[in-house]
N, C-alpha and C positions, 0 to 999 in steps of 0.2 A: 455434481449438479450445481448450477449457478442460478440465482434468482435476480429479479429486478428490485433494487433497493427502493423502498417506499418513500425515502427521504430525498435522495439525489437522483434516482431513476437510472442508476448505472448497474451493469451486471456485477454481481459480487457473490461470495460464498454465503450460504444461508445463516451462518452463526453471527457474523459481525461484518459490517460493510468495510471493505478495504479503503474506500474513498472518504467517507464522512464519519466512520466509526460508530454509527448508530445500529441498533438491531433492525435489519432490513425488512423483516416481515411485519413489524408492529403497526405501521400506518395502514397496511392492507387489512390486517386483522381488525383494527379499530373501525374501519369502514365496512366491515362485514364482507370483504372480498377475499377471493382466493389469492394467494401469493403467486404472481406470474413468474414462470420460468424464463430465464434469459436464453432465448433461442438465437443461436449463432452457429455458423460453420466454423469448426475448430481450426480449419486450415486457412481461413480468410482473415486478412488484416494482421495487425500487430498482436502478439500474445499479451495477455493481461499481466500486469505486475503482481508479484506475490509479496504482499506486505511483510509476511513472516521472514521470507528469505532476505529481503532488503534490510529488515531490522537486524537479522543475524550478521550480515556482512558489515553493516554500519557499526554495530557494537564491537565486532572483531577488529575492524580498522581503528576505531577509537582506542580500544584497549592496547593494541599493538603500538600505536603512537605514544600512548601514555607510559607504557612499560619501557620504551626506548628513551624516555626522558624528553619527548617532544610535546609541544602544545597541540592538542587535537582540534585545530581550526577547521572550518569548512573546506578551505583550500587544501590543507594537508590530507584530510579524509578523502577528498575528491581525487587527489593524486594517488593515494593508496588504493582506491577502488577503480582507478582508470576511468573516471567519469568527470564531467565538467562540474565546477562549483555550483553552477546554476541548477544542474540536475540534483545535486546533493541537497541544496536549499529547498527545492521542490519536494524531495523525499521527506525532509525534516518536517515540513508543514503538513504534507499529506498523510504521513504515517506517524506523526507525533513522536519524532525521534529526539 
């Protein structure tokens, strides 16, 4: 089940927002409102990013580079994950990596 974050208004898991990192239900509860469910068709659009999976992949790539004696730069991590450096930088900011 996904809910609408009361801070950034994006669909997210109910425990912690994947986008802003805040507890998504808190603003709704402070206003005395029910926490809205994120209604969406699971087959429509791009799938949501899983912050936990991205964090695991990022950490594994960084550790692999460090163990091999290489510097874990954004460019090296991006190459290891087969992503663009721009994407890795966005992940670092969005998921506090």
